[in-house]
C-alpha positions as CSV (number, residue, x, y, z in Angstrom):
1,M,0.0,0.0,0.0
2,T,0.9,3.7,-0.4
3,T,1.3,5.5,2.9
4,S,1.9,9.1,4.1
5,L,5.1,10.4,5.6
6,E,3.2,10.7,8.9
7,D,2.5,7.0,8.8
8,V,6.1,6.3,8.2
9,A,7.1,8.4,11.2
10,K,4.7,6.5,13.4
11,A,5.9,3.1,12.2
12,L,9.5,4.1,13.0
13,V,8.6,5.3,16.4
14,D,6.6,2.1,17.1
15,S,9.5,-0.2,16.0
16,P,11.6,-1.3,18.9
17,K,14.5,-2.4,16.5
18,L,15.4,-1.3,13.0
19,V,17.7,-2.4,10.2
20,L,18.4,0.1,7.5
21,A,19.6,-0.9,4.0
22,T,19.9,0.6,0.5
23,H,20.5,-0.7,-3.0
24,E,23.5,-2.7,-4.1
25,N,26.5,-0.7,-5.2
26,P,25.4,2.3,-3.2
27,D,25.9,5.8,-4.7
28,G,26.0,9.1,-2.9
29,D,22.3,9.4,-2.4
30,A,22.0,5.9,-1.2
31,I,24.8,6.0,1.3
32,G,24.0,9.6,2.3
33,S,20.4,8.8,3.0
34,L,21.3,5.6,4.8
35,S,23.9,7.1,7.1
36,A,21.9,10.2,7.8
37,L,18.7,8.4,8.8
38,H,20.6,5.9,10.9
39,R,22.5,8.6,12.8
40,M,19.4,10.6,13.6
41,L,17.4,7.5,14.8
42,V,20.2,6.4,17.0
43,A,20.6,9.9,18.5
44,D,16.9,9.8,19.2
45,G,17.2,6.6,21.2
46,H,16.3,4.0,18.6
47,D,18.0,0.6,18.3
48,A,19.1,0.7,14.7
49,L,21.8,-0.9,12.5
50,M,22.9,-0.5,8.9
51,L,23.0,-3.4,6.6
52,L,25.6,-3.4,3.8
53,G,26.0,-6.7,2.0
54,E,29.4,-8.2,1.3
55,G,30.9,-6.4,-1.7
56,D,28.4,-3.6,-1.5
57,D,30.4,-1.0,0.2
58,P,30.2,2.5,-1.3
59,G,33.0,4.2,-3.2
60,E,35.9,5.1,-0.9
61,E,35.1,8.9,-1.3
62,Y,31.9,8.2,0.8
63,F,33.5,6.2,3.6
64,F,33.7,9.2,5.9
65,L,29.9,9.4,6.0
66,V,29.4,6.0,7.6
67,D,29.6,4.9,11.2
68,W,31.2,1.6,10.4
69,D,30.9,0.1,13.8
70,Q,27.1,0.2,13.2
71,V,27.3,-1.8,10.0
72,V,26.2,-5.5,9.8
73,R,26.8,-7.8,6.8
74,E,23.8,-10.0,7.4
75,A,20.3,-9.0,8.6
76,P,19.2,-10.4,12.0
77,P,16.6,-13.2,11.7
78,A,13.0,-12.3,11.5
79,S,12.4,-13.8,14.9
80,E,14.3,-10.9,16.5
81,G,11.5,-8.5,15.2
82,H,13.6,-5.9,13.4
83,T,11.7,-3.5,11.1
84,I,13.5,-3.3,7.7
85,V,13.9,0.2,6.3
86,L,14.9,0.3,2.6
87,L,16.1,3.6,1.2
88,D,16.5,4.6,-2.4
89,C,15.6,1.1,-3.6
90,G,13.4,0.7,-6.7
91,N,12.8,-2.9,-5.8
92,A,13.9,-5.2,-3.0
93,E,15.7,-7.5,-5.3
94,R,18.4,-4.9,-5.9
95,S,19.1,-4.3,-2.2
96,A,21.1,-5.8,0.6
97,A,17.8,-7.4,1.7
98,K,17.4,-9.3,-1.5
99,D,18.0,-12.7,0.2
100,L,15.5,-12.1,3.0
101,D,11.9,-13.3,3.1
102,L,10.2,-10.0,3.7
103,T,6.7,-11.5,4.1
104,D,7.0,-11.9,7.8
105,R,8.7,-8.5,8.4
106,L,7.5,-4.9,8.7
107,V,9.1,-3.1,5.7
108,I,9.3,0.6,5.3
109,N,10.1,1.7,1.7
110,L,11.4,5.3,1.2
111,D,12.3,6.2,-2.3
112,H,12.1,8.7,-5.2
113,H,12.3,6.4,-8.2
114,H,9.2,6.6,-10.3
115,D,9.2,2.9,-11.1
116,N,9.4,1.7,-7.5
117,T,7.5,-1.6,-7.1
118,R,5.9,-0.6,-3.8
119,F,7.2,-3.8,-2.1
120,G,6.9,-2.5,1.5
121,T,4.4,-2.7,4.2
122,H,4.6,1.1,4.2
123,N,5.6,2.8,0.9
124,F,6.4,6.5,0.7
125,V,7.6,7.1,-2.9
126,M,8.0,10.7,-4.0
127,P,9.2,10.8,-7.7
128,E,9.2,14.6,-7.7
129,A,11.9,14.6,-4.9
130,S,15.4,15.5,-6.1
131,C,16.8,12.6,-4.1
132,T,16.0,10.2,-1.4
133,A,18.0,12.4,0.9
134,E,15.4,15.1,0.4
135,I,12.7,12.6,1.8
136,V,14.9,11.9,4.8
137,W,15.4,15.6,5.4
138,M,11.6,16.0,5.3
139,L,11.2,13.1,7.7
140,A,13.6,14.6,10.1
141,D,11.6,17.8,10.3
142,L,8.4,15.9,10.8
143,M,9.9,13.7,13.6
144,N,11.8,16.6,15.2
145,L,15.1,14.6,14.7
146,E,18.3,16.6,15.2
147,I,20.4,17.2,12.1
148,D,23.9,17.7,13.4
149,K,26.9,18.6,11.2
150,R,27.8,15.0,10.2
151,T,24.2,14.2,9.4
152,A,23.9,17.4,7.3
153,E,27.0,16.3,5.4
154,S,25.4,13.0,4.6
155,L,22.2,14.6,3.3
156,Y,24.2,17.2,1.4
157,V,26.2,14.5,-0.4
158,G,23.0,12.7,-1.3
159,L,21.7,16.0,-2.7
160,I,24.6,17.1,-4.8
161,T,25.4,13.6,-6.2
162,D,21.8,12.9,-7.4
163,T,21.3,16.4,-8.8
164,G,24.6,16.3,-10.6
165,R,25.9,19.2,-8.5
166,F,22.6,21.0,-9.2
167,M,23.0,20.6,-13.0
168,Y,20.1,18.1,-13.6
169,G,16.5,18.9,-14.0
170,T,15.8,17.3,-10.6
171,A,17.5,20.3,-8.9
172,S,14.2,22.0,-7.9
173,S,13.8,25.1,-5.8
174,K,13.1,22.9,-2.8
175,A,16.5,21.2,-3.4
176,H,18.2,24.5,-3.2
177,L,16.2,25.4,0.0
178,M,17.4,22.1,1.4
179,A,21.0,22.9,0.5
180,A,20.7,26.3,2.3
181,D,19.3,24.6,5.4
182,L,22.1,22.1,5.5
183,I,24.8,24.7,5.0
184,G,23.2,26.6,7.9
185,K,23.7,23.4,10.0
186,G,27.4,23.4,9.4
187,V,28.1,21.9,6.0
188,D,31.4,23.2,4.6
189,V,30.7,23.2,0.9
190,P,34.3,23.5,-0.4
191,E,35.4,20.7,2.0
192,I,32.6,18.4,0.8
193,F,33.3,19.0,-2.8
194,Q,37.0,18.3,-2.2
195,R,36.3,15.1,-0.4
196,I,33.9,13.8,-3.2
197,Y,35.4,15.2,-6.4
198,E,39.0,16.1,-5.7
199,G,42.1,14.7,-4.0
200,I,42.0,11.8,-6.4
201,A,44.9,9.3,-6.4
202,I,47.0,9.3,-9.6
203,E,46.2,5.6,-10.0
204,R,42.5,6.4,-10.3
205,I,43.2,8.9,-13.0
206,E,45.2,6.2,-14.8
207,F,42.2,3.9,-14.5
208,L,39.9,6.6,-15.9
209,A,42.3,7.0,-18.9
210,R,42.2,3.2,-19.4
211,A,38.4,3.2,-19.3
212,L,38.0,6.2,-21.7
213,G,40.4,4.4,-24.1
214,K,37.8,1.7,-24.4
215,I,34.8,3.9,-25.5
216,E,32.7,2.4,-28.2
217,Q,30.1,4.3,-30.2
218,L,27.2,2.2,-31.4
219,C,23.7,2.8,-32.8
220,E,25.2,5.4,-35.2
221,G,26.6,7.3,-32.3
222,S,23.5,7.3,-30.1
223,L,25.0,4.8,-27.7
224,A,28.4,5.4,-26.0
225,L,29.6,2.3,-24.1
226,V,32.5,1.2,-22.0
227,W,33.0,-2.4,-20.9
228,L,35.2,-2.8,-17.9
229,S,36.5,-6.4,-17.6
230,R,37.9,-7.9,-14.5
231,D,41.4,-7.6,-16.0
232,D,40.9,-3.8,-16.3
233,Y,40.5,-3.7,-12.5
234,D,43.0,-6.4,-11.5
235,E,45.9,-5.1,-13.7
236,V,45.9,-1.8,-11.9
237,R,44.5,-3.0,-8.6
238,A,41.5,-0.7,-8.9
239,P,38.6,-1.2,-6.5
240,D,35.1,-1.5,-8.0
241,G,34.2,2.0,-6.9
242,W,36.6,3.6,-9.2
243,S,34.2,3.2,-12.1
244,E,31.9,5.8,-10.6
245,G,31.9,9.0,-12.7
246,I,33.1,7.4,-15.9
247,I,29.6,7.4,-17.3
248,D,29.4,11.2,-17.1
249,Y,32.2,11.5,-19.7
250,L,30.3,9.2,-22.0
251,R,27.1,11.1,-21.7
252,S,28.8,14.3,-22.6
253,I,30.0,13.0,-26.0
254,E,28.4,14.8,-29.0
255,G,25.6,12.8,-30.4
256,T,25.2,10.5,-27.5
257,R,21.6,9.8,-26.4
258,V,22.5,6.9,-24.0
259,A,25.7,6.2,-22.1
260,A,26.4,2.8,-20.7
261,V,29.1,1.4,-18.4
262,I,29.2,-2.4,-18.1
263,R,31.5,-3.8,-15.4
264,E,32.5,-7.1,-14.0
265,P,32.4,-6.9,-10.2
266,K,35.1,-8.6,-8.1
267,D,32.7,-10.7,-6.1
268,T,30.5,-11.9,-9.0
269,P,32.4,-11.2,-12.3
270,L,29.9,-13.2,-14.3
271,R,27.0,-11.1,-13.1
272,K,27.8,-7.8,-14.8
273,R,26.5,-4.5,-13.4
274,I,25.2,-2.0,-16.0
275,S,24.8,1.7,-15.4
276,L,22.8,3.7,-17.9
277,R,22.4,7.5,-18.4
278,S,20.4,9.4,-21.0
279,S,21.4,12.9,-22.3
280,D,17.7,14.1,-22.5
281,D,14.2,13.0,-21.8
282,G,13.8,11.5,-25.2
283,V,15.1,8.1,-24.0
284,D,13.8,6.6,-20.7
285,V,16.7,4.4,-19.6
286,S,14.7,3.1,-16.7
287,A,12.6,1.2,-19.2
288,I,15.7,-0.4,-20.6
289,A,16.9,-1.2,-17.1
290,R,13.6,-2.8,-16.3
291,S,13.9,-5.1,-19.3
292,G,17.1,-6.4,-17.7
293,G,15.5,-6.8,-14.2
294,G,16.5,-3.4,-12.8
295,G,15.1,0.1,-12.7
296,G,15.8,3.7,-11.8
297,H,15.0,7.1,-13.2
298,V,14.1,8.3,-16.7
299,R,17.7,9.6,-17.1
300,A,19.7,7.4,-14.8
301,A,19.1,3.7,-14.2
302,G,20.9,0.4,-13.8
303,F,20.6,-3.4,-13.6
304,S,22.6,-6.6,-13.1
305,S,22.8,-9.4,-15.6
306,E,24.5,-12.6,-16.5
307,L,24.0,-12.1,-20.3
308,D,27.1,-12.2,-22.4
309,R,28.5,-9.2,-24.3
310,E,26.6,-9.6,-27.5
311,Q,23.3,-10.2,-25.6
312,L,23.8,-7.1,-23.3
313,I,24.6,-4.8,-26.2
314,E,21.6,-6.1,-28.1
315,L,19.3,-5.5,-25.0
316,I,20.4,-1.9,-24.7
317,S,20.4,-1.1,-28.4
318,D,17.0,-2.7,-28.8
319,G,15.7,-0.6,-25.9
320,I,17.0,2.6,-27.6
321,A,15.6,1.5,-31.0
322,E,12.1,1.0,-29.5
323,Q,12.2,4.6,-28.3
324,I,14.0,6.6,-31.0
325,G,14.3,4.1,-33.9
326,S,18.0,3.7,-33.7
327,P,19.5,1.0,-36.0
328,S,21.2,-2.2,-34.7
329,P,24.6,-1.7,-33.1
330,R,27.9,-2.4,-34.8
331,I,29.4,-5.2,-32.7
């Protein structure tokens, strides 16, 4: 069922124990929302833990947001009565709770993806929100939860990463009001931008150069794609998180309608992770992602798959063709 934010607040207050989780391969909004809500609930006296599955740590630039002593790798059994709170998850199958039987648990689903499957006991899905962090910010106000400086930093990271540093159409006037509020609570904007976007190791720049050297232009230039094999990571000892941000370079290429980064994770190299971005609203990449079992936003989406190279490129290019009539790719 769909529920109000007031109902979500009541469910949180009435839950003696909570486990908070987010989607696999968490980005800035996912880890920012997760760490912020967890910290506020703990400060308010709640028994709450964060669940991050093995191999699902965020990129190292986000490590400073997380209270790592509060992270568990497996959810407590249903018999212990924990309420599960999933943040920024379009569907439960793409979360750290994917292996849990949720039928016997109270599940709170907080998200801003338009294609959310409403899998929770309580579902508050707000597609017009700039990010899930915005929903957490609203919830904090409703519940009178304290937003200290560290919590404000988590929410701000969620905001700037999901709005593309306020460059995307999702950067509404409310998003800017949220930014102003968080800055008033102590966020040092230059410091946050330096932590997230600067101070990059030379090895990561070398990995970026390696990735950009593998760009393929398919569908008569409508699709810009990079395939990152396990060897690409292993030969330069790059962690999986170093692939973040590469897709923005692809999206900026002249003539590109869809950018795709396909990578082979260290933990499950055969199950590739695919990130998709569109350069305009003419292609809904969430529709392409859903055809592969994932989801997301109109202009940013993703999925995981065990399809081989040819099958994956065909799935993506067919999805583009259905929307803009692009021809088959050159493989």
